C-alpha positions in Angstrom: 0.0 0.0 0.0 1.1 3.6 -0.5 -0.3 7.1 -0.6 -2.5 5.9 -3.5 -4.6 3.9 -0.9 -5.6 7.2 0.8 -8.9 8.0 -1.0 -9.9 11.6 -1.9 -7.2 13.4 0.1 -4.8 14.4 -2.7 -4.2 17.9 -1.3 -3.1 16.6 2.1 -0.9 13.9 0.5 0.8 16.6 -1.7 1.5 18.7 1.4 3.1 15.8 3.2 5.1 14.7 0.2 6.5 18.2 -0.1 7.5 18.0 3.5 9.4 14.7 2.8 11.0 16.1 -0.4 12.3 19.2 1.3 13.4 17.3 4.4 11.4 19.6 6.7 9.1 17.2 8.4 7.5 19.1 11.3 7.8 18.2 14.9 4.0 18.1 15.2 0.9 17.7 13.0 -2.8 17.9 13.6 -4.9 15.9 11.1 -8.6 16.9 11.5 -11.6 15.2 9.8 -14.7 13.3 10.6 -14.5 9.6 11.4 -13.8 7.4 8.4 -12.2 10.1 6.2 -8.7 8.5 6.4 -6.8 10.3 9.2 -5.2 7.1 10.5 -4.5 5.8 7.0 -2.9 9.1 6.0 -0.7 9.1 9.2 0.4 5.5 8.6 1.3 6.1 4.9 3.1 9.3 5.8 5.2 7.5 8.3 5.9 4.6 5.9 6.9 7.0 3.1 9.2 9.0 5.4 10.9 5.8 6.6 11.2 4.2 3.1 14.8 3.6 2.0 14.1 3.4 -1.7 11.3 5.8 -2.9 11.7 9.5 -2.5 8.0 10.6 -2.0 6.2 7.4 -1.3 6.7 3.9 0.1 8.2 1.2 -2.1 6.6 -1.6 -0.1 9.6 -3.9 -0.3 12.5 -2.3 1.7 13.0 -3.4 5.3 11.4 -0.3 6.8 8.3 -0.7 4.6 8.0 -4.4 5.5 8.3 -3.6 9.2 5.6 -1.0 8.9 3.3 -3.4 7.1 4.0 -6.0 9.8 3.3 -3.4 12.5 6.6 -3.9 14.2 8.7 -0.8 13.2 10.5 0.3 16.3 10.3 4.0 15.4 6.5 4.1 14.9 4.1 4.2 17.8 0.4 4.4 17.9 -1.4 5.7 21.1 -5.1 5.3 21.4 -7.9 5.0 24.0 -7.3 1.6 25.7 -10.0 -1.0 25.6 -12.5 -0.5 28.4 -11.4 3.1 28.9 -13.0 6.4 27.7 -10.0 8.6 27.5 -6.2 8.7 26.8 -4.6 8.8 30.3 -1.7 10.8 31.6 0.2 7.5 32.1 0.0 6.9 28.3 1.4 10.3 27.6 4.1 9.8 30.3 5.1 6.6 28.5 5.3 8.5 25.2 7.5 11.2 26.8 9.8 8.6 28.2 10.2 6.7 24.9 10.4 9.8 22.7 13.7 10.9 24.4 15.5 7.9 23.0 17.1 8.2 19.6 15.6 6.3 16.6 16.5 2.6 16.0 16.1 2.0 12.3 15.5 5.4 10.8 16.7 9.0 11.3 13.5 10.0 13.0 10.6 8.6 15.1 6.9 9.1 14.6 4.2 8.9 17.3 0.5 9.0 16.3 -2.2 9.9 18.9 -5.6 8.7 17.8 -8.7 10.5 19.0 -6.5 13.2 20.5 -9.5 15.1 21.7 -10.1 12.3 24.2 -7.0 13.0 26.2 -7.7 13.9 29.8 -6.8 17.4 30.9 -3.8 16.1 32.7 -2.6 14.1 29.6 -3.1 17.2 27.4 -1.0 19.4 29.7 1.7 16.7 29.9 1.8 16.5 26.1 2.0 20.2 25.8 5.3 20.3 27.5 6.7 17.8 25.0 5.4 19.9 22.1 7.0 23.0 23.5 10.5 21.3 23.6 10.3 18.3 21.2 13.4 16.2 20.4 14.8 17.1 16.9 14.3 13.6 15.6 10.7 13.1 16.7 7.3 13.9 15.1 4.0 13.7 16.9 0.8 13.4 14.8 -2.5 14.2 16.5 -5.7 12.8 14.9 -9.0 14.5 15.9 -12.6 14.6 14.7 -13.1 17.9 16.5 -9.9 20.0 17.0 -12.0 22.5 18.9 -11.9 20.1 21.9 -8.1 20.3 22.0 -6.3 22.8 24.1 -5.7 25.9 21.9 -2.0 25.9 23.0 -1.7 22.3 21.6 -3.3 23.3 18.3 -1.1 26.3 17.9 2.0 24.1 18.2 0.9 21.8 15.4 0.9 22.1 11.6 -2.7 21.7 10.8 -4.0 19.6 7.9 -7.7 19.5 7.4 -8.9 16.4 5.5 -11.8 16.9 3.1 -15.1 14.9 2.8 -14.7 12.5 -0.1 -17.1 12.9 -3.0 -20.0 10.5 -3.3 -18.7 9.5 -6.7 -15.4 8.3 -5.4 -17.1 6.4 -2.5 -19.5 4.8 -5.0 -16.6 3.7 -7.1 -14.9 2.2 -4.1 -18.1 0.3 -3.1 -18.5 -1.0 -6.7 -15.0 -2.3 -6.5 -15.9 -4.1 -3.3 -18.6 -6.0 -5.2 -21.8 -4.1 -4.4 -24.4 -3.6 -7.1 -25.2 -0.1 -8.4 -28.3 0.4 -6.3 -26.5 -0.7 -3.1 -23.5 1.4 -3.9 -25.7 4.4 -4.6 -27.6 4.1 -1.2 -24.5 3.6 0.9 -22.4 6.2 -0.8 -25.2 8.7 -0.2 -25.5 7.9 3.5 -21.7 7.9 4.0 -21.6 11.7 4.3 -18.2 11.9 2.7 -16.6 9.2 4.8 -15.3 6.2 2.8 -14.5 4.5 6.1 -18.1 4.7 7.2 -19.2 3.4 3.8 -16.9 0.4 3.9 -18.0 -0.4 7.4 -21.7 -0.4 6.4 -21.0 -2.4 3.3 -19.5 -5.2 5.5 -22.5 -5.5 7.7 -24.3 -8.7 7.1 -27.9 -8.3 5.9 -27.5 -4.5 6.1 -30.3 -3.7 3.6 -32.7 -6.1 5.2 -32.2 -4.5 8.6 -32.3 -1.0 7.2 -35.7 -1.9 5.6 -37.0 -3.1 9.0 -36.2 0.2 10.6 -37.6 2.4 7.8 -40.7 0.3 7.4 -41.4 0.9 11.1 -40.9 4.6 10.7 -43.2 4.9 7.7 -46.1 3.6 9.9 -44.9 4.7 13.4 -48.1 6.7 14.1 -50.2 3.6 13.8 -48.0 1.4 16.0 -49.5 0.2 19.3 -47.5 -0.2 22.5 -46.6 -3.8 22.0 -45.3 -3.0 18.5 -43.2 -0.2 19.8 -41.7 -2.5 22.4 -40.9 -5.0 19.6 -39.2 -2.4 17.4 -37.1 -1.1 20.3 -36.1 -4.6 21.3 -34.9 -5.2 17.8 -33.0 -1.9 17.6 -31.4 -2.6 21.0 -30.2 -5.9 19.7 -28.8 -4.3 16.5 -26.9 -1.7 18.6 -25.1 -4.4 20.4 -23.7 -5.5 17.0 -22.7 -1.9 16.2 -25.4 -1.5 13.6 -25.7 2.3 12.7 -29.3 2.6 13.9 -28.9 6.3 15.0 -27.4 7.2 11.6 -30.4 5.7 9.9 -32.9 7.4 12.2 -31.2 10.8 11.8 -31.0 10.4 8.0 -34.8 9.6 7.9 -35.9 12.8 9.7 -33.2 14.9 8.0 -34.7 13.8 4.6 -38.2 14.9 5.8 -36.7 18.3 6.7 -35.1 18.6 3.3 -38.4 17.7 1.6 -40.3 20.3 3.6 -37.7 22.9 2.5 -37.9 21.8 -1.2 -34.4 20.4 -1.3 -35.3 17.2 -3.0 -31.8 16.7 -4.4 -30.4 16.6 -0.9 -32.6 13.6 0.1 -30.5 10.6 1.1 -33.0 7.8 1.1 -34.3 8.3 -2.4 -35.6 4.7 -2.5 -38.2 5.9 0.1 -38.9 9.2 -1.5 -42.6 8.8 -1.9 -43.1 7.6 1.6 -41.0 10.5 2.9 -43.0 13.0 0.9 -46.3 11.7 2.5 -44.8 12.0 6.0 -43.4 15.4 5.3 -46.8 16.7 4.2 -48.3 15.7 7.6 -45.6 17.1 9.8 -44.6 20.6 10.7 -40.9 21.6 10.6 -40.7 22.3 14.3 -41.6 18.6 15.1 -39.1 17.3 12.6 -36.3 19.3 14.2 -37.6 18.2 17.6 -37.3 14.5 16.4 -33.7 15.0 15.3 -32.9 16.5 18.7 -34.6 13.5 20.4 -32.6 11.0 18.4 -29.3 12.8 19.2 -30.3 12.9 22.9 -31.1 9.2 22.9 -27.8 8.3 21.4 -26.0 10.4 24.0 -27.9 8.7 26.8 -26.8 5.3 25.5 -23.2 6.4 25.2 -23.4 7.3 28.9 -24.5 3.7 29.6 -28.2 4.4 30.1 -29.9 1.1 29.2 -30.4 1.1 25.4 -33.8 -0.6 25.3 -35.3 1.9 27.8 -33.8 4.9 26.0 -35.1 3.6 22.7 -38.6 3.0 24.1 -38.8 6.6 25.3 -37.5 7.8 22.0 -40.0 5.8 19.8 -43.0 6.8 22.0 -42.0 10.4 21.5 -41.5 9.9 17.8 -45.0 8.3 17.5 -46.5 11.2 19.4 -44.8 13.7 17.1 -46.2 12.0 14.0 -49.7 12.2 15.5 -49.6 15.9 16.3 
């Protein structure tokens, strides 16, 4: 693999290749983009290209450094992320980074440390990292990856060279999905819902029976105002089960009411679920915009509750009863 495997980020790739060519790799970078846009992939390929002993601006894939990167055992490359079962990057993880970064490289002339989800560093970890960014070793580079750079300390952001990754075009994502073996209709639907994220699109494409499960959710939403209490419980039990398997239930729910909002404002081209366009039009005709916005807020709130470990089935039951009430008003 090489920079060619980083989809839709040519501008960012060219900036980093220029850094390598002019031998002026910065001591710190901040890659910002939504989840699935290729931040981790770009950081990995940048490190691999900078370590490569053969190619000037990319990785050759065959030298010893490239092979070590591919086998994930290069001694001068380290990935720091939120540990399993934890919700944040701890100060101990940053202390370990600071300890290791002081030692000179083993196989290359520099070392690269990548911090995933950098906005999830604790306050103590952030302050500890800041000291390293203020006085970095000349042979070390730290790459921060963040979905929301606004959650990082401004003093950390100011000490990094910032590279903003772009949303990838629907056309490129569709081509990627077709290459993965999806048919045109499936690729069209998933590329539209991916919101510029090839990673999100590929993750959805790999879900077993995705389109069948999507249909179950949307068929329930089409007739939600006629569902009785037992049927609501059955729906939420199903969704709760799907969430345990990391099915993107909340993405689908949000896309549904977002589409209704687009229809009410005559933005038909912006509708995501075009295979449900007629059903969405009928629902839009019977709802006011205020209720649609309220439903989107309720969906977002329910997702946040579940992220805070409130019981998923209970949160979904409350959500669907409120969605039913909204459709009846």
